[in-house]
Every structure is written in C-alpha cells, then in structure tokens.
All heavy atoms as an XYZ file, in Angstrom:
840
protein
N      96.505     89.249    119.118
C      95.093     89.110    118.801
C      94.972     88.341    117.504
O      95.564     88.692    116.497
C      94.469     90.493    118.688
C      93.005     90.476    118.422
S      92.388     92.166    118.589
C      90.711     91.834    118.338
N      94.168     87.311    117.477
C      94.066     86.439    116.309
C      92.829     86.733    115.477
O      92.408     85.899    114.695
C      94.061     84.976    116.762
O      92.908     84.756    117.560
N      92.242     87.880    115.653
C      91.059     88.237    114.880
C      91.470     88.572    113.456
O      92.325     89.411    113.229
C      90.345     89.461    115.487
O      90.058     89.186    116.839
C      89.081     89.793    114.733
N      90.896     87.889    112.480
C      91.193     88.162    111.077
C      90.403     89.383    110.637
O      89.202     89.482    110.862
C      90.827     86.953    110.221
N      91.118     90.316    109.995
C      90.471     91.546    109.534
C      90.116     91.382    108.059
O      90.990     91.275    107.218
C      91.416     92.743    109.709
C      91.879     93.021    111.137
C      92.881     94.159    111.129
C      90.711     93.339    112.021
N      88.845     91.342    107.771
C      88.435     91.233    106.371
C      88.251     92.621    105.799
O      87.868     93.548    106.492
C      87.137     90.430    106.245
O      86.084     91.131    106.864
N      88.551     92.754    104.503
C      88.533     94.075    103.880
C      87.116     94.632    103.762
O      86.937     95.832    103.706
C      89.181     94.011    102.499
O      88.427     93.171    101.653
N      86.117     93.784    103.747
C      84.751     94.292    103.575
C      84.194     94.870    104.874
O      83.410     95.797    104.851
C      83.833     93.174    103.060
O      83.795     92.122    104.005
N      84.593     94.332    106.033
C      84.011     94.799    107.281
C      84.927     95.739    108.055
O      84.497     96.294    109.054
C      83.637     93.604    108.167
O      84.807     92.920    108.560
N      86.163     95.907    107.627
C      87.094     96.753    108.380
C      86.617     98.199    108.408
O      86.874     98.930    109.355
C      88.534     96.643    107.824
C      89.531     97.268    108.793
C      88.663     97.318    106.488
C      89.679     96.540    110.079
N      85.918     98.620    107.371
C      85.443    100.004    107.310
C      84.137    100.205    108.094
O      83.788    101.321    108.430
C      85.231    100.432    105.861
C      86.503    100.388    105.049
C      86.694     99.424    104.072
C      87.528    101.299    105.279
C      87.856     99.377    103.336
C      88.699    101.251    104.546
C      88.857    100.297    103.573
O      90.025    100.245    102.853
N      83.443     99.111    108.365
C      82.131     99.212    109.009
C      82.171     98.929    110.507
O      81.487     99.588    111.284
C      81.149     98.223    108.351
C      80.996     98.474    106.862
O      81.073     99.644    106.442
O      80.829     97.481    106.124
N      82.944     97.934    110.899
C      82.946     97.491    112.286
C      84.362     97.562    112.842
O      85.312     97.098    112.208
C      82.425     96.032    112.389
C      82.458     95.546    113.823
C      81.032     95.942    111.813
N      84.479     98.140    114.027
C      85.767     98.214    114.696
C      86.035     96.873    115.377
O      85.391     96.530    116.374
C      85.768     99.345    115.735
C      87.114     99.529    116.400
O      88.015     98.729    116.222
N      87.224    100.595    117.170
N      87.015     96.093    114.857
C      87.275     94.781    115.454
C      87.958     94.881    116.820
O      88.005     93.900    117.553
C      88.196     94.095    114.432
C      88.835     95.209    113.697
C      87.852     96.345    113.692
N      88.460     96.035    117.172
C      89.158     96.216    118.444
C      88.234     96.725    119.544
O      88.628     96.801    120.704
C      90.332     97.185    118.273
C      91.315     96.714    117.228
C      91.321     97.293    115.962
C      92.209     95.691    117.494
C      92.212     96.866    114.997
C      93.099     95.254    116.539
C      93.100     95.844    115.287
O      93.975     95.410    114.336
N      87.013     97.058    119.186
C      86.063     97.602    120.158
C      85.686     96.511    121.172
O      85.393     95.377    120.814
C      84.807     98.097    119.427
C      83.873     98.885    120.290
C      82.737     99.462    119.453
O      82.258     98.785    118.545
O      82.360    100.598    119.730
N      85.718     96.886    122.415
C      85.344     95.949    123.475
C      86.470     95.017    123.886
O      86.245     94.099    124.681
N      87.666     95.213    123.359
C      88.788     94.375    123.756
C      89.148     94.724    125.211
O      89.276     95.892    125.557
C      89.982     94.604    122.830
C      91.067     93.597    122.991
N      91.998     93.656    124.001
C      91.361     92.473    122.288
C      92.828     92.640    123.902
N      92.463     91.905    122.868
N      89.328     93.719    126.059
C      89.543     94.002    127.486
C      90.876     94.699    127.793
O      90.972     95.407    128.797
C      89.499     92.618    128.143
C      89.754     91.643    127.052
C      89.280     92.278    125.785
N      91.883     94.538    126.951
C      93.193     95.139    127.242
C      93.383     96.512    126.609
O      94.450     97.106    126.751
C      94.321     94.218    126.780
C      94.348     92.911    127.543
O      93.884     92.845    128.679
N      94.884     91.874    126.926
N      92.368     97.011    125.892
C      92.507     98.294    125.193
C      91.506     99.309    125.722
O      90.351     98.974    125.998
C      92.265     98.108    123.688
C      93.220     97.193    122.934
C      92.738     97.002    121.501
C      94.629     97.766    122.956
N      91.960    100.546    125.817
C      91.013    101.610    126.168
C      90.216    101.960    124.903
O      90.530    101.506    123.800
C      91.775    102.845    126.666
O      92.485    103.446    125.599
N      89.208    102.768    125.076
C      88.373    103.155    123.940
C      89.191    103.916    122.894
O      89.057    103.690    121.683
C      87.211    104.023    124.437
C      86.204    104.351    123.364
C      85.041    105.169    123.909
O      84.601    104.911    125.036
O      84.593    106.071    123.167
N      90.065    104.806    123.358
C      90.913    105.583    122.454
C      91.908    104.677    121.721
O      92.118    104.821    120.509
C      91.666    106.672    123.229
C      92.600    107.558    122.396
C      91.813    108.307    121.324
C      93.341    108.525    123.298
N      92.510    103.734    122.420
C      93.443    102.808    121.785
C      92.747    101.958    120.723
O      93.295    101.736    119.645
C      94.088    101.900    122.839
C      95.057    102.619    123.757
C      95.508    101.743    124.915
O      94.748    100.848    125.349
O      96.645    101.968    125.399
N      91.553    101.502    121.029
C      90.796    100.713    120.059
C      90.471    101.542    118.817
O      90.559    101.053    117.682
C      89.511    100.187    120.699
N      90.121    102.807    119.024
C      89.807    103.695    117.895
C      91.053    103.946    117.036
O      90.991    103.915    115.810
C      89.242    105.020    118.425
C      88.817    105.996    117.357
C      87.598    105.532    116.568
O      86.785    104.760    117.105
O      87.481    105.945    115.395
N      92.194    104.180    117.685
C      93.443    104.413    116.953
C      93.839    103.175    116.158
O      94.221    103.270    114.982
C      94.569    104.838    117.928
C      95.928    104.813    117.244
C      94.289    106.212    118.496
N      93.755    102.003    116.778
C      94.073    100.765    116.062
C      93.138    100.546    114.878
O      93.558    100.061    113.827
C      94.013     99.569    117.027
C      95.177     99.455    117.996
C      94.928     98.312    118.982
C      96.484     99.246    117.251
N      91.884    100.899    115.027
C      90.923    100.761    113.927
C      91.301    101.694    112.772
O      91.262    101.304    111.604
C      89.509    101.034    114.437
C      88.425    100.765    113.423
C      88.438     99.819    112.446
C      87.188    101.437    113.303
N      87.272     99.859    111.728
C      86.479    100.861    112.241
C      86.590    102.480    114.005
C      85.228    101.278    111.838
C      85.327    102.890    113.618
C      84.658    102.299    112.543
N      91.682    102.926    113.109
C      92.096    103.859    112.056
C      93.340    103.328    111.331
O      93.443    103.443    110.106
C      92.372    105.252    112.642
C      91.142    105.958    113.172
C      90.100    106.201    112.098
O      90.421    106.484    110.956
N      88.840    106.074    112.484
N      94.283    102.765    112.078
C      95.467    102.174    111.449
C      95.088    100.993    110.553
O      95.660    100.802    109.480
C      96.482    101.729    112.493
C      97.411    102.832    112.931
C      97.428    103.257    114.254
C      98.277    103.440    112.031
C      98.283    104.271    114.672
C      99.124    104.452    112.439
C      99.130    104.863    113.756
O      99.966    105.872    114.156
N      94.150    100.183    111.001
C      93.707     99.034    110.202
C      93.048     99.510    108.909
O      93.289     98.932    107.836
C      92.738     98.172    111.011
N      92.230    100.578    108.975
C      91.607    101.116    107.759
C      92.660    101.710    106.831
O      92.610    101.520    105.610
C      90.549    102.164    108.123
C      89.319    101.571    108.793
C      88.175    102.539    108.902
C      88.427    103.621    109.930
N      87.246    104.479    110.145
N      93.640    102.415    107.401
C      94.728    102.975    106.602
C      95.523    101.862    105.925
O      95.861    101.957    104.738
C      95.634    103.820    107.492
C      96.845    104.449    106.810
C      96.419    105.419    105.722
C      97.718    105.152    107.838
N      95.803    100.811    106.662
C      96.537     99.673    106.104
C      95.776     99.046    104.938
O      96.356     98.711    103.906
C      96.782     98.633    107.191
O      97.364     97.477    106.655
N      94.468     98.916    105.096
C      93.655     98.340    104.024
C      93.651     99.253    102.797
O      93.741     98.788    101.664
C      92.229     98.082    104.513
C      91.363     97.364    103.509
C      91.922     96.003    103.129
O      92.472     95.286    103.966
N      91.786     95.650    101.869
N      93.567    100.559    103.025
C      93.611    101.503    101.903
C      94.938    101.402    101.154
O      94.969    101.434     99.917
C      93.400    102.940    102.386
C      91.960    103.241    102.705
O      91.054    102.637    102.152
N      91.746    104.172    103.610
N      96.027    101.265    101.878
C      97.341    101.148    101.251
C      97.448     99.845    100.465
O      97.985     99.822     99.353
C      98.464    101.272    102.303
C      98.497    102.708    102.828
C      99.809    100.862    101.727
C      99.441    102.925    103.978
N      96.928     98.757    101.018
C      96.934     97.478    100.296
C      96.146     97.588     98.994
O      96.579     97.086     97.950
C      96.336     96.372    101.170
C      97.238     95.945    102.302
C      96.541     94.904    103.162
C      97.348     94.582    104.398
N      96.644     93.654    105.297
N      94.989     98.244     99.040
C      94.179     98.420     97.828
C      94.902     99.319     96.818
O      94.851     99.072     95.608
C      92.814     98.990     98.182
C      91.934     98.013     98.939
C      90.660     98.642     99.468
O      90.386     99.827     99.164
O      89.929     97.943    100.198
N      95.568    100.346     97.308
C      96.330    101.239     96.438
C      97.471    100.488     95.756
O      97.704    100.651     94.556
C      96.872    102.421     97.236
C      97.710    103.429     96.464
C      96.877    104.120     95.395
C      98.309    104.448     97.408
N      98.165     99.655     96.490
C      99.256     98.860     95.923
C      98.726     97.926     94.845
O      99.316     97.808     93.763
C     100.005     98.088     97.031
C     100.801     99.050     97.908
C     100.915     97.016     96.439
C     101.373     98.414     99.160
N      97.620     97.262     95.121
C      97.034     96.343     94.147
C      96.618     97.091     92.875
O      96.876     96.624     91.755
C      95.835     95.618     94.759
N      96.007     98.253     93.024
C      95.579     99.036     91.865
C      96.781     99.561     91.087
O      96.779     99.552     89.859
C      94.689    100.199     92.316
C      94.106    101.017     91.188
C      93.103    100.258     90.341
O      92.594     99.211     90.777
O      92.834    100.714     89.221
N      97.814     99.977     91.789
C      99.031    100.461     91.129
C      99.687     99.351     90.328
O     100.128     99.562     89.197
C     100.017    101.013     92.173
O      99.377    102.025     92.936
C     101.254    101.571     91.533
N      99.740     98.168     90.888
C     100.297     97.015     90.155
C      99.465     96.701     88.927
O     100.007     96.426     87.858
C     100.369     95.798     91.067
C     101.509     95.856     92.038
C     101.690     94.550     92.782
N     102.763     94.694     93.766
C     102.736     94.186     94.976
N     101.701     93.479     95.362
N     103.740     94.374     95.797
N      98.151     96.746     89.074
C      97.276     96.449     87.938
C      97.487     97.452     86.817
O      97.602     97.091     85.653
C      95.809     96.466     88.366
C      94.844     96.059     87.261
C      93.395     96.334     87.637
N      93.100     97.752     87.738
C      92.897     98.561     86.692
N      92.976     98.104     85.469
N      92.631     99.841     86.875
N      97.593     98.714     87.159
C      97.765     99.764     86.156
C      99.141     99.673     85.508
O      99.288     99.879     84.302
C      97.539    101.151     86.798
C      97.975    102.266     85.876
C      96.081    101.322     87.170
N     100.164     99.371     86.293
C     101.522     99.344     85.750
C     101.785     98.109     84.897
O     102.640     98.134     84.023
C     102.550     99.438     86.872
O     102.521     98.272     87.664
N     101.075     97.023     85.133
C     101.309     95.800     84.374
C     100.699     95.851     82.982
O     101.289     95.370     82.031
C     100.763     94.593     85.139
C     101.582     94.255     86.367
C     100.952     93.178     87.221
O      99.821     92.750     86.906
O     101.584     92.776     88.213
N      99.538     96.411     82.845
C      98.865     96.462     81.549
C      98.527     97.913     81.219
O      97.977     98.627     82.059
C      97.583     95.621     81.591
N      98.871     98.354     80.015
C      98.556     99.746     79.662
C      97.052     99.948     79.501
O      96.317     99.023     79.145
C      99.277     99.945     78.333
C      99.431     98.574     77.776
C      99.545     97.649     78.947
N      96.635    101.136     79.771
C      95.226    101.492     79.647
C      94.944    101.799     78.174
O      95.400    102.811     77.641
C      94.924    102.708     80.532
C      93.459    103.074     80.554
O      92.646    102.315     79.991
O      93.120    104.123     81.129
N      94.224    100.911     77.519
C      93.981    101.047     76.077
C      93.207    102.319     75.734
O      93.491    102.969     74.731
C      93.236     99.814     75.544
C      94.065     98.544     75.582
C      95.341     98.641     74.752
O      95.318     99.265     73.674
O      96.371     98.110     75.198
N      92.243    102.672     76.550
C      91.467    103.883     76.291
C      92.361    105.117     76.350
O      92.288    105.994     75.485
C      90.329    104.008     77.308
C      89.443    105.203     77.103
C      88.342    105.253     78.151
C      87.513    106.522     77.988
N      86.514    106.663     79.036
N      93.220    105.166     77.361
C      94.140    106.290     77.493
C      95.113    106.332     76.324
O      95.414    107.406     75.795
C      94.897    106.194     78.817
C      95.925    107.284     79.098
C      95.252    108.659     79.161
C      96.665    107.011     80.385
N      95.607    105.168     75.890
C      96.527    105.130     74.758
C      95.864    105.644     73.483
O      96.488    106.379     72.709
C      97.044    103.711     74.551
C      98.069    103.212     75.566
C      98.444    101.762     75.291
C      99.299    104.080     75.551
N      94.611    105.283     73.253
C      93.895    105.781     72.069
C      93.743    107.290     72.122
O      93.921    107.987     71.124
C      92.516    105.120     71.958
C      92.563    103.694     71.485
C      91.162    103.114     71.370
C      91.220    101.655     70.958
N      89.880    101.061     70.860
N      93.427    107.802     73.302
C      93.276    109.252     73.446
C      94.606    109.966     73.230
O      94.657    111.024     72.587
C      92.716    109.591     74.831
C      91.279    109.172     75.024
C      90.802    109.374     76.452
O      91.600    109.489     77.373
N      89.490    109.402     76.631
N      95.686    109.391     73.740
C      97.004    110.000     73.562
C      97.445    109.955     72.096
O      98.057    110.904     71.602
C      98.036    109.312     74.446
C      97.926    109.614     75.938
C      98.921    108.760     76.723
C      98.148    111.078     76.216
N      97.114    108.880     71.387
C      97.455    108.800     69.964
C      96.699    109.854     69.170
O      97.261    110.501     68.280
C      97.154    107.405     69.430
C      98.167    106.376     69.865
C      97.956    105.022     69.195
N      98.798    104.040     69.828
C      98.354    103.024     70.556
N      97.061    102.843     70.741
N      99.196    102.170     71.092
N      95.421    110.021     69.473
C      94.632    111.049     68.782
C      95.196    112.433     69.071
O      95.295    113.281     68.171
C      93.165    110.956     69.209
N      95.594    112.671     70.306
C      96.185    113.958     70.668
C      97.510    114.166     69.943
O      97.806    115.273     69.481
C      96.395    114.018     72.181
C      96.998    115.294     72.727
C      96.084    116.488     72.451
C      97.242    115.173     74.219
N      98.293    113.120     69.807
C      99.575    113.221     69.104
C      99.361    113.610     67.644
O     100.078    114.456     67.103
C     100.301    111.881     69.193
C     101.659    111.869     68.537
C     102.332    110.504     68.625
O     101.633    109.494     68.842
O     103.550    110.464     68.479
N      98.363    113.026     66.996
C      98.063    113.363     65.610
C      97.631    114.822     65.501
O      98.095    115.563     64.621
C      96.961    112.427     65.052
C      96.444    112.915     63.721
C      97.501    111.009     64.935
N      96.786    115.266     66.414
C      96.330    116.658     66.397
C      97.492    117.620     66.636
O      97.578    118.661     65.982
C      95.243    116.873     67.446
C      93.936    116.190     67.105
C      92.912    116.354     68.213
C      91.653    115.581     67.922
N      90.686    115.668     69.020
N      98.378    117.278     67.565
C      99.522    118.146     67.834
C     100.461    118.208     66.627
O     101.030    119.262     66.329
C     100.283    117.670     69.069
C      99.531    117.889     70.367
S      99.117    119.598     70.670
C     100.715    120.316     70.866
N     100.602    117.105     65.911
C     101.405    117.109     64.691
C     100.806    118.030     63.648
O     101.513    118.773     62.962
N      99.485    118.001     63.534
C      98.795    118.881     62.587
C      98.961    120.343     62.991
O      99.240    121.206     62.151
C      97.308    118.515     62.515
C      96.444    119.348     61.594
C      96.938    119.241     60.155
C      94.993    118.906     61.686
N      98.834    120.630     64.274
C      99.005    122.006     64.759
C     100.424    122.482     64.478
O     100.632    123.622     64.033
C      98.673    122.087     66.269
C      99.136    123.404     66.855
C      97.180    121.898     66.490
N     101.421    121.631     64.706
C     102.799    122.015     64.447
C     103.011    122.318     62.964
O     103.651    123.308     62.609
C     103.751    120.910     64.905
C     105.238    121.168     64.642
C     105.722    122.394     65.405
C     106.064    119.950     65.000
N     102.458    121.482     62.096
C     102.595    121.711     60.658
C     101.940    123.026     60.251
O     102.519    123.805     59.482
C     101.966    120.539     59.882
O     102.610    119.330     60.282
C     102.118    120.726     58.389
N     100.752    123.292     60.754
C     100.067    124.548     60.431
C     100.829    125.750     60.975
O     100.905    126.797     60.328
C      98.639    124.524     60.982
C      97.688    123.529     60.303
C      96.365    123.487     61.034
C      97.485    123.898     58.848
N     101.412    125.615     62.152
C     102.189    126.705     62.730
C     103.409    127.005     61.865
O     103.715    128.167     61.577
C     102.612    126.352     64.151
C     103.470    127.394     64.811
C     102.916    128.582     65.252
C     104.833    127.192     64.973
C     103.692    129.559     65.852
C     105.621    128.155     65.571
C     105.052    129.339     66.006
N     104.115    125.960     61.454
C     105.282    126.162     60.596
C     104.887    126.837     59.288
O     105.588    127.736     58.811
C     105.963    124.823     60.306
C     106.728    124.245     61.459
C     107.348    122.914     61.052
C     108.127    122.275     62.165
N     108.698    120.984     61.743
N     103.773    126.400     58.709
C     103.315    127.002     57.455
C     102.949    128.467     57.662
O     103.238    129.315     56.807
C     102.119    126.224     56.914
N     102.340    128.800     58.771
C     101.974    130.187     59.062
C     103.210    131.057     59.231
O     103.266    132.175     58.720
C     101.122    130.261     60.329
O      99.935    129.545     60.169
N     104.189    130.557     59.947
C     105.425    131.318     60.140
C     106.108    131.526     58.796
O     106.575    132.625     58.485
C     106.364    130.597     61.137
C     107.743    131.218     61.145
C     105.763    130.618     62.531
N     106.142    130.504     57.965
C     106.763    130.616     56.647
C     106.027    131.650     55.794
O     106.660    132.452     55.092
C     106.774    129.252     55.965
C     107.454    129.258     54.638
C     106.881    129.145     53.421
C     108.856    129.393     54.392
N     107.814    129.201     52.431
C     109.044    129.353     53.008
C     109.963    129.556     55.215
C     110.302    129.461     52.413
C     111.204    129.658     54.615
C     111.375    129.619     53.247
N     104.711    131.655     55.870
C     103.929    132.625     55.107
C     104.202    134.044     55.576
O     104.326    134.968     54.760
C     102.440    132.298     55.218
N     104.309    134.250     56.867
C     104.596    135.585     57.403
C     105.978    136.048     56.956
O     106.176    137.197     56.564
C     104.476    135.588     58.947
C     105.053    136.859     59.537
C     103.031    135.423     59.358
N     106.925    135.153     56.988
C     108.283    135.505     56.563
C     108.303    135.866     55.082
O     108.943    136.832     54.664
C     109.260    134.350     56.868
C     109.457    134.233     58.366
C     110.600    134.556     56.167
C     110.250    133.015     58.802
N     107.596    135.115     54.272
C     107.575    135.382     52.828
C     106.811    136.645     52.475
O     107.050    137.231     51.419
C     106.988    134.199     52.073
C     107.987    133.071     51.955
O     109.188    133.289     52.003
N     107.480    131.863     51.806
N     105.896    137.097     53.284
C     105.121    138.304     52.999
C     105.905    139.576     53.298
O     105.554    140.638     52.805
C     103.828    138.306     53.819
C     102.796    137.330     53.323
C     101.559    137.305     54.194
O     101.483    138.067     55.180
O     100.665    136.509     53.897
N     106.950    139.493     54.078
C     107.715    140.690     54.418
C     108.496    141.151     53.194
O     109.074    140.346     52.459
C     108.685    140.394     55.567
C     107.993    140.113     56.861
C     108.973    139.784     57.980
O     110.158    139.614     57.747
N     108.445    139.685     59.180
N     108.521    142.480     52.948
C     109.265    142.988     51.783
C     110.765    142.823     52.007
O     111.250    142.849     53.141
C     108.872    144.461     51.730
C     108.466    144.790     53.128
C     107.872    143.523     53.697
N     111.469    142.646     50.921
C     112.914    142.511     51.023
C     113.508    143.875     51.343
O     113.176    144.871     50.733
C     113.496    141.983     49.715
C     113.130    140.548     49.368
C     113.695    140.184     48.003
C     113.651    139.594     50.418
N     114.411    143.908     52.270
C     115.062    145.152     52.662
C     116.164    145.477     51.660
O     116.774    144.590     51.070
C     115.640    145.019     54.056
N     116.418    146.752     51.470
C     117.484    147.183     50.577
C     118.807    146.945     51.292
O     119.155    147.654     52.235
C     117.311    148.658     50.220
C     118.371    149.116     49.227
O     118.932    148.245     48.525
O     118.627    150.333     49.167
N     119.530    145.950     50.847
C     120.771    145.573     51.519
C     121.995    146.159     50.851
O     123.115    145.878     51.256
C     120.902    144.036     51.553
O     120.874    143.540     50.215
C     119.801    143.417     52.382
N     121.826    146.993     49.818
C     122.993    147.530     49.114
C     123.791    148.486     50.001
O     125.009    148.544     49.913
C     122.568    148.236     47.832
O     121.710    149.322     48.156
N     123.128    149.242     50.866
C     123.864    150.163     51.729
C     124.547    149.445     52.885
O     125.500    149.947     53.448
C     122.931    151.250     52.263
O     121.952    150.649     53.085
N     124.068    148.286     53.208
C     124.667    147.528     54.301
C     126.062    147.062     53.914
O     126.972    147.026     54.727
C     123.771    146.338     54.680
C     124.436    145.475     55.732
C     122.427    146.823     55.155
N     126.232    146.727     52.651
C     127.509    146.197     52.192
C     128.318    147.249     51.419
O     129.060    146.934     50.508
C     127.274    144.974     51.305
C     126.558    143.864     52.036
C     125.244    143.536     51.745
C     127.198    143.143     53.041
C     124.598    142.531     52.425
C     126.553    142.137     53.728
C     125.259    141.840     53.404
O     124.616    140.843     54.077
N     128.193    148.494     51.759
C     128.942    149.549     51.089
C     130.426    149.402     51.381
O     130.823    148.873     52.416
C     128.444    150.917     51.544
N     131.238    149.914     50.487
C     132.691    149.815     50.621
C     133.161    150.754     51.724
O     133.136    151.961     51.581
C     133.359    150.149     49.296
C     134.860    149.943     49.369
O     135.314    149.284     50.331
O     135.565    150.443     48.480
N     133.580    150.185     52.817
C     134.052    151.008     53.947
C     135.565    150.940     54.076
O     136.120    151.478     55.016
C     133.413    150.524     55.265
O     133.754    149.165     55.456
C     131.924    150.701     55.237
N     136.231    150.315     53.118
C     137.680    150.186     53.197
C     138.416    151.301     52.459
O     139.634    151.335     52.460
C     138.127    148.830     52.634
O     137.716    148.751     51.256
C     137.536    147.706     53.451
N     137.674    152.169     51.801
C     138.324    153.240     51.025
C     139.039    154.205     51.972
O     138.611    154.429     53.095
C     137.279    153.985     50.202
N     140.081    154.773     51.488
C     140.881    155.706     52.266
C     140.241    157.082     52.244
O     140.029    157.659     51.196
C     142.295    155.770     51.688
C     143.220    156.589     52.569
O     142.806    156.896     53.714
O     144.319    156.906     52.122
N     139.894    157.610     53.414
C     139.220    158.895     53.509
C     140.125    159.925     54.176
O     139.662    160.821     54.861
C     137.921    158.764     54.302
C     136.901    157.864     53.668
N     136.293    158.173     52.493
C     136.404    156.662     54.045
C     135.438    157.210     52.169
N     135.503    156.262     53.100
N     141.439    159.825     53.988
C     142.335    160.797     54.596
C     142.233    162.136     53.872
O     141.991    162.191     52.679
C     143.797    160.312     54.551
O     144.139    160.001     53.203
C     144.021    159.150     55.472
N     142.411    163.172     54.614
C     142.317    164.514     54.050
C     143.682    164.863     53.458
O     144.711    164.767     54.119
C     141.924    165.541     55.137
C     140.581    165.131     55.727
C     141.906    166.935     54.559
C     140.183    165.959     56.908
N     143.649    165.279     52.233
C     144.889    165.683     51.574
C     144.883    167.184     51.359
O     143.864    167.778     51.030
C     145.049    164.972     50.218
O     143.913    165.243     49.435
C     145.239    163.490     50.438
N     146.019    167.829     51.508
C     146.129    169.275     51.291
C     146.972    169.573     50.122
O     147.850    169.090     49.672
C     146.700    169.953     52.490
C     145.734    169.928     53.603
C     146.320    170.752     54.677
N     145.510    170.546     55.857
C     145.531    171.312     56.866
N     146.338    172.319     56.904
N     144.794    171.092     57.872
C-alpha cells in the first residue's frame, strides 16, 4: 500500500478503512499499529531532544536543592556536635582500675 501516513491525520482518520483486501478488524488493528508507531517515533524524537541539551530550568532547580541540602547537612552536623558536647563526662577512673594486682589468698 503506497498511502503516506501523515502524523497529523493518523490519529483522526483510519487510512486502512475501506481497503478492499482488509476486513474491518484487520483495518482497525493496522490503524492501532500505525498510531502506536507514530507515538514511538514522537517519543524517540523527544528523548533525543532531551538527551542532547540539558534542561536549564531543571538544572537551576537541582542547583538550588544542592545548596539547601548542603545547608541542612551543615546544620545537622552542628546539632549532633552540640548534643555530644552537652553530655556530662563520665567518670572513667573506675574503668581503668588496676586489675593486674595479685589477689591470691595467703594463709
């Protein structure tokens, strides 16, 4: 079939409708395949466009988010440090007591 399928009318008009060698169901199936093919072609074109040039708006938003996350990390570290410094020092003298002394019983 030499009918050219244009992307603007493929969604509106079934180019296979009324074809003498196709049943109604076959024409409908071919039309669905043609619409699917067009959708895939558009998806490929959009994917290429997005992959070739970065999205400047998205990059600006990601940079702003990166700065905010850096600030949150700094504040978190400062908070943890403050909590650690507020804890009282434990008495460590008993931890390091001399346990090597000889405790044998003598008679």
